[in-house]
C-alpha positions in Angstrom: -35.4 -37.0 80.8 -35.0 -33.9 82.8 -34.8 -35.0 86.1 -37.6 -33.0 88.8 -36.1 -30.6 91.2 -36.8 -31.1 94.8 -38.1 -27.7 96.6 -35.6 -25.6 98.8 -35.1 -26.7 102.4 -36.3 -23.3 104.0 -39.5 -23.4 102.1 -40.3 -26.7 102.9 -39.4 -25.9 106.9 -41.1 -22.6 106.5 -44.5 -22.4 108.3 -45.0 -25.8 108.1 -44.8 -28.8 110.9 -42.2 -30.9 110.2 -44.4 -34.0 109.8 -45.5 -32.6 106.4 -41.9 -31.8 105.4 -41.3 -35.4 105.6 -44.4 -37.0 103.8 -43.1 -34.5 100.9 -39.8 -35.4 100.3 -40.9 -39.1 100.3 -43.6 -38.4 98.1 -40.8 -37.0 95.7 -38.7 -39.7 96.2 -40.9 -42.1 94.6 -41.7 -39.9 92.1 -38.0 -40.3 91.4 -37.9 -44.0 91.5 -41.2 -44.7 89.0 -39.1 -42.2 86.6 -36.1 -43.8 86.9 -37.6 -47.4 86.5 -39.7 -46.2 83.2 -36.4 -44.9 81.6 -35.0 -48.2 82.6 -37.6 -50.0 80.7 -37.7 -47.9 77.7 -33.8 -47.7 77.7 -33.8 -51.5 77.7 -36.3 -52.3 75.3 -35.1 -54.1 72.0 -34.7 -52.1 68.9 -33.9 -54.9 66.6 -34.8 -58.4 66.1 -32.0 -61.0 64.5 -33.3 -63.2 62.6 -30.8 -66.1 61.1 -32.0 -68.9 58.7 -31.3 -71.4 56.7 -32.3 -72.2 52.6 -32.3 -75.6 51.5 -33.7 -78.1 49.4 -34.7 -81.5 50.9 -33.9 -84.2 48.0 -36.0 -87.3 47.0 -32.8 -89.3 48.9 -33.3 -87.4 51.9 -30.4 -85.6 51.3 -30.1 -81.8 51.8 -29.1 -79.4 48.8 -27.8 -76.2 50.4 -28.4 -73.3 48.0 -25.6 -70.4 48.7 -25.3 -67.2 47.1 -29.0 -66.4 47.4 -30.8 -63.2 47.9 -33.2 -62.8 51.1 -34.9 -59.9 50.7 -37.5 -58.7 53.5 -40.3 -56.3 52.4 -43.3 -54.7 54.4 -45.9 -56.3 53.4 -48.3 -53.6 53.1 -46.0 -52.2 51.0 -46.1 -54.6 48.7 -49.6 -55.3 48.5 -50.7 -53.0 45.8 -47.7 -54.2 43.6 -48.7 -57.7 44.0 -51.7 -57.1 43.2 -51.1 -55.5 40.0 -48.6 -58.1 39.0 -50.8 -61.0 39.9 -54.0 -59.3 37.6 -51.1 -58.9 35.0 -49.7 -62.4 35.2 -53.4 -63.5 35.6 -54.5 -61.6 32.3 -51.9 -63.4 30.6 -52.3 -66.8 31.2 -56.4 -65.7 30.8 -55.0 -64.4 26.9 -52.8 -67.5 26.8 -55.3 -70.0 27.6 -57.7 -68.3 24.8 -55.2 -68.5 22.3 -54.7 -72.4 23.5 -58.2 -72.6 22.5 -58.4 -70.7 19.8 -55.3 -72.7 18.3 -57.2 -76.2 19.1 -60.3 -75.0 16.9 -58.1 -73.9 14.7 -56.7 -77.1 14.3 -60.1 -78.7 14.5 -61.3 -76.7 11.6 -58.2 -77.4 9.7 -58.6 -81.1 10.7 -62.4 -80.9 9.3 -61.1 -79.5 6.2 -58.7 -81.9 5.4 -61.0 -84.3 5.7 -63.2 -83.1 3.8 -60.6 -82.5 1.2 -59.7 -85.8 1.8 -63.3 -87.1 0.9 -63.7 -84.8 -1.9 -60.6 -86.8 -3.4 -62.3 -89.8 -2.2 -65.7 -88.7 -4.2 -64.0 -87.5 -7.4 -61.0 -90.6 -7.4 -64.3 -92.6 -7.8 -66.4 -90.1 -10.1 -63.0 -90.5 -12.8 -63.3 -94.1 -12.1 -66.8 -94.7 -13.5 -65.8 -92.0 -16.4 -63.2 -94.2 -17.2 -65.2 -97.4 -17.0 -67.6 -95.4 -19.3 -64.8 -94.0 -21.4 -63.2 -98.1 -22.0 -67.0 -99.1 -22.8 -68.0 -96.6 -25.0 -64.4 -97.7 -27.0 -65.7 -101.1 -27.1 -68.4 -100.4 -28.7 -66.3 -97.9 -31.3 -64.9 -100.8 -31.6 -67.4 -103.0 -32.4 -69.2 -100.9 -34.4 -66.1 -100.9 -36.6 -65.9 -104.5 -36.6 -69.5 -104.5 -38.1 -68.6 -102.6 -40.8 -65.8 -104.7 -41.6 -67.9 -107.6 -41.2 -70.6 -106.0 -43.5 -67.8 -105.1 -46.3 -66.3 -109.1 -46.4 -69.8 -110.3 -47.4 -69.6 -107.9 -50.2 -66.3 -109.0 -51.0 -67.4 -112.6 -51.1 -70.6 -111.9 -53.0 -68.4 -110.3 -55.6 -65.8 -113.1 -55.3 -68.7 -115.3 -55.9 -69.6 -113.7 -58.8 -66.1 -113.2 -60.5 -66.3 -117.2 -59.8 -69.7 -117.8 -61.9 -68.1 -115.1 -64.6 -65.3 -117.0 -64.9 -66.9 -120.1 -64.9 -69.4 -118.8 -68.0 -66.2 -117.8 -69.8 -64.8 -121.2 -69.5 -68.0 -122.4 -70.8 -68.5 -120.0 -73.6 -64.7 -120.0 -74.3 -63.2 -123.2 -74.0 -66.0 -125.9 -74.2 -66.9 -124.4 -77.6 -63.3 -124.3 -78.8 -63.0 -128.0 -77.9 -66.3 -129.0 -79.5 -65.0 -127.4 -82.7 -62.0 -129.0 -82.4 -63.9 -132.6 -82.0 -66.1 -131.2 -84.8 -63.0 -131.2 -86.6 -61.4 -134.3 -85.8 -65.6 -135.8 -86.6 -65.3 -134.1 -90.3 -61.6 -135.7 -90.8 -63.0 -139.1 -89.8 -65.8 -138.5 -91.7 -63.7 -138.0 -94.7 -61.4 -140.6 -94.3 -63.7 -143.0 -93.4 -65.7 -141.9 -97.1 -62.6 -142.5 -98.8 -62.2 -145.9 -97.3 -65.4 -147.2 -97.7 -65.1 -146.0 -101.2 -62.2 -147.8 -102.1 -63.5 -151.2 -100.9 -66.9 -151.6 -101.8 -69.5 -150.3 -104.9 -70.1 -146.8 -104.4 -74.2 -148.4 -104.6 -73.3 -149.8 -101.1 -73.0 -148.1 -98.0 -70.0 -149.0 -96.0 -69.7 -149.5 -92.5 -68.4 -146.5 -90.6 -65.8 -146.0 -88.4 -66.9 -146.5 -84.6 -64.7 -142.9 -84.0 -67.0 -141.2 -85.5 -70.5 -142.2 -83.2 -68.0 -141.5 -80.2 -67.0 -137.9 -81.8 -70.9 -137.3 -82.7 -72.1 -138.5 -78.9 -69.6 -136.7 -77.2 -69.7 -133.4 -79.1 -73.1 -133.8 -78.2 -72.9 -134.2 -74.6 -70.7 -131.1 -74.6 -73.4 -129.1 -76.4 -75.7 -130.0 -74.3 -73.7 -129.9 -71.2 -72.9 -126.0 -72.1 -76.2 -125.1 -72.7 -77.3 -126.6 -68.9 -74.4 -125.5 -67.6 -74.8 -121.9 -69.0 -78.6 -121.9 -68.4 -77.7 -122.5 -64.5 -74.6 -120.4 -64.2 -76.6 -117.7 -65.5 -79.6 -117.8 -63.4 -76.8 -118.3 -60.6 -74.9 -115.0 -61.7 -78.6 -113.3 -61.5 -79.1 -114.3 -58.1 -75.8 -113.5 -57.3 -76.0 -110.2 -58.4 -79.4 -109.4 -56.8 -77.7 -110.6 -53.2 -74.8 -108.1 -54.1 -77.0 -105.4 -55.0 -79.1 -106.3 -51.6 -75.5 -106.7 -49.5 -74.2 -103.6 -50.5 -77.5 -101.9 -50.5 -77.8 -103.6 -46.5 -73.3 -102.5 -46.6 -74.6 -99.1 -47.1 -77.2 -98.9 -44.8 -74.9 -100.2 -42.0 -71.8 -98.4 -42.6 -74.4 -95.6 -42.1 -75.7 -96.2 -38.9 -72.3 -97.7 -38.1 -70.8 -94.0 -39.2 -73.1 -92.3 -37.1 -73.2 -94.6 -34.0 -69.3 -94.0 -34.0 -69.8 -90.4 -34.5 -71.8 -90.3 -31.6 -69.8 -92.8 -29.7 -66.8 -90.7 -30.2 -68.3 -87.4 -29.3 -69.4 -88.9 -26.3 -65.9 -90.6 -25.9 -64.3 -87.1 -26.9 -67.1 -85.5 -23.9 -65.7 -88.4 -21.4 -62.5 -87.6 -22.3 -63.0 -83.8 -21.5 -64.7 -84.4 -18.1 -61.9 -86.7 -17.1 -59.3 -84.3 -17.5 -61.5 -81.7 -15.8 -61.8 -84.2 -12.6 -58.2 -84.9 -12.7 -57.7 -81.1 -12.1 -60.1 -81.1 -9.3 -58.3 -84.3 -8.1 -54.9 -82.1 -8.5 -56.0 -79.1 -6.2 -58.0 -81.1 -4.0 -54.9 -83.1 -3.4 -53.1 -79.6 -3.2 -55.8 -78.2 -0.7 -55.9 -81.3 1.6 -51.7 -81.3 2.0 -51.7 -77.4 2.5 -54.4 -78.2 5.6 -52.3 -81.1 6.5 -49.1 -78.7 6.4 -51.1 -75.9 8.3 -52.5 -78.2 10.6 -49.1 -79.6 11.4 -47.8 -75.7 11.8 -50.9 -74.8 14.4 -49.9 -78.4 16.2 -46.0 -77.3 16.9 -47.7 -73.5 17.8 -50.1 -75.2 20.2 -47.4 -77.3 21.3 -45.3 -74.4 22.1 -48.3 -72.5 24.0 -49.1 -76.1 26.3 -45.4 -75.6 27.1 -46.1 -72.4 28.2 -49.2 -73.2 29.7 -47.4 -75.9 31.7 -44.7 -73.5 33.1 -46.5 -70.9 33.5 -46.3 -70.9 37.4 -42.8 -70.3 36.8 -43.8 -67.4 34.1 -45.9 -66.2 37.1 -43.4 -66.0 39.6 -40.9 -64.0 37.0 -43.8 -61.5 36.4 -44.4 -61.0 40.2 -40.6 -61.2 41.5 -39.5 -58.6 38.0 -42.7 -56.0 39.8 -40.8 -55.9 43.3 -39.3 -52.9 44.1 -36.0 -53.2 45.7 -36.2 -55.0 49.4 -36.3 -52.7 52.6 -33.8 -55.5 53.9 -31.7 -57.5 52.2 -29.2 -60.7 52.6 -27.3 -63.2 50.9 -26.6 -66.7 52.3 -23.3 -68.3 52.4 -21.9 -71.5 51.2 -23.7 -73.8 53.6 -27.0 -71.9 52.5 -27.1 -69.7 56.1 -28.2 -66.1 56.3 -28.2 -63.5 59.1 -29.9 -60.2 59.0 -31.5 -57.5 61.7 -35.0 -56.1 61.1 -36.4 -53.5 63.3 -38.3 -54.8 66.1 -41.2 -53.7 65.5 -43.3 -54.0 62.3 -44.5 -56.8 59.8 -42.3 -58.6 57.1 -42.4 -60.8 54.6 -39.6 -62.5 53.0 -38.4 -63.6 49.3 -36.1 -65.8 48.0 -35.2 -67.2 44.8 -32.6 -69.7 43.8 -31.9 -72.7 41.0 -30.1 -75.7 41.3 -29.2 -77.7 38.1 -29.6 -81.3 38.7 -28.0 -82.3 35.4 -26.7 -80.7 32.2 -29.7 -80.2 30.6 -32.0 -79.7 33.8 -32.4 -76.8 36.1 -34.9 -76.6 38.8 -36.0 -73.1 40.0 -37.3 -72.4 43.9 -39.4 -69.2 44.7 -40.3 -67.9 48.2 -42.7 -65.2 49.1 -44.4 -65.9 52.3 -44.8 -63.4 55.9 -42.3 -63.8 58.6 -43.8 -65.0 61.8 -44.1 -62.6 64.4 -41.9 -62.2 67.3 -43.1 -62.9 70.4 -42.8 -60.1 72.6 -43.7 -62.0 75.5 -40.2 -63.1 75.8 -39.2 -59.6 75.6 -40.4 -58.0 78.4 -38.4 -56.0 81.0 -37.7 -59.0 83.2 -38.4 -62.3 80.5 -36.0 -61.1 78.1 -33.9 -64.7 76.5 -30.6 -63.3 75.6 -27.2 -65.7 74.5 -24.5 -65.9 77.0 -23.1 -63.1 75.2 -25.8 -60.6 76.3 -27.5 -60.5 72.9 -31.0 -61.4 72.3 -31.9 -64.8 70.9 -32.4 -64.8 67.0 -35.5 -65.9 65.2 -35.0 -68.7 63.2 -36.6 -68.5 60.0 -36.4 -71.6 57.3 -36.7 -71.5 53.4 -37.3 -74.9 51.7 -39.5 -77.6 50.6 -42.3 -77.1 52.4 -42.9 -73.1 52.2 -42.2 -72.7 48.9 -44.9 -71.0 46.0 -45.4 -73.8 44.7 -46.0 -76.0 48.6 -49.2 -74.2 48.6 -48.0 -72.4 52.2 -50.7 -71.2 53.7 -48.4 -67.8 55.1 -47.4 -67.5 51.6 -48.7 -63.8 50.0 -48.9 -64.9 46.4 -49.9 -68.4 44.9 -50.0 -70.4 41.5 -52.7 -69.3 38.9 -52.8 -73.2 38.1 -52.8 -76.1 40.3 -50.3 -78.8 39.9 
């Protein structure tokens, strides 16, 4: 800053009293002193604020896990405001779309399950219908067998009547052939005996006397008479019996013919109905196969939809992490950046004035299959300017301002719901 030039001594003394000159000189000296003090204040005002911090996670056993090689970035919040707003909008639109897809998938699964239930119920009804058809078919088959049995029974009656007539005929033949032959034989014997008897009697007595007859003659005559009478009675009886049997046979044949015709007609109707039922059963069996195939298809589709829904739900469950990925991927390069060392510590100089927010992301391998992710995105507390006034500066023993301490740990992660965080998870844990 330029110094104010003093007026020449001559001009100060010329034409004025000495007291005035002294007053002017004192005023100039005071002005110079004030200017010096201003320059000293400006020169002593700090240009940077040192920041030191740690990135660590407190574990369940109260141990600290220090996170090394973590990039720690610092941004102007006003610069990031539209970026965060746009990224947040994009993430929440994706979340809404994901939730909509989950609802649609749940509705689809519900619809598929209902379809499968309907097809299963249809199969049950079709199976019941098929069983009913089968029962009716079996009953008709039984009726057909009964009709065949009736026809077979009528034929047996006719055969029995014919057999009876044949027996009558044989018996008539016996009395018309064998008995007459027997009578003829007896008559021949009788004639022989009579001749012999006559000859014997002629020898013993005079012709005018009648000798006694051989006893056999009477026996033969009585036997011939008995056989003749019996033959006539038998033939008469058998003829009547044959007539009755013939009439009965005619009636049986007529009845059998009518019964056979009726049975044939009934059998034809039953067989036609059985064929119709068999065709219906075939149609129902095809419907059962189709319904079972549809039910199986719906089951497969539902299983596939369940798997997809599980994927969507898994994505929804981890969407807060996806949200962080969307937000952090939208960030520009940080205005200032540091990196933690092996002890999880970092150091950086930030401009003294201005608002800043800090961002960091870290991972920790818990097991071979499990990895934990951590994210920070919050406003840096402002510097206490009261301690940085000219005579109130806090200096280290080596003459530098005391650095601000910044801890990135469990309680100020994004997931913790930290009040100074610039972003928040769309889904509450």
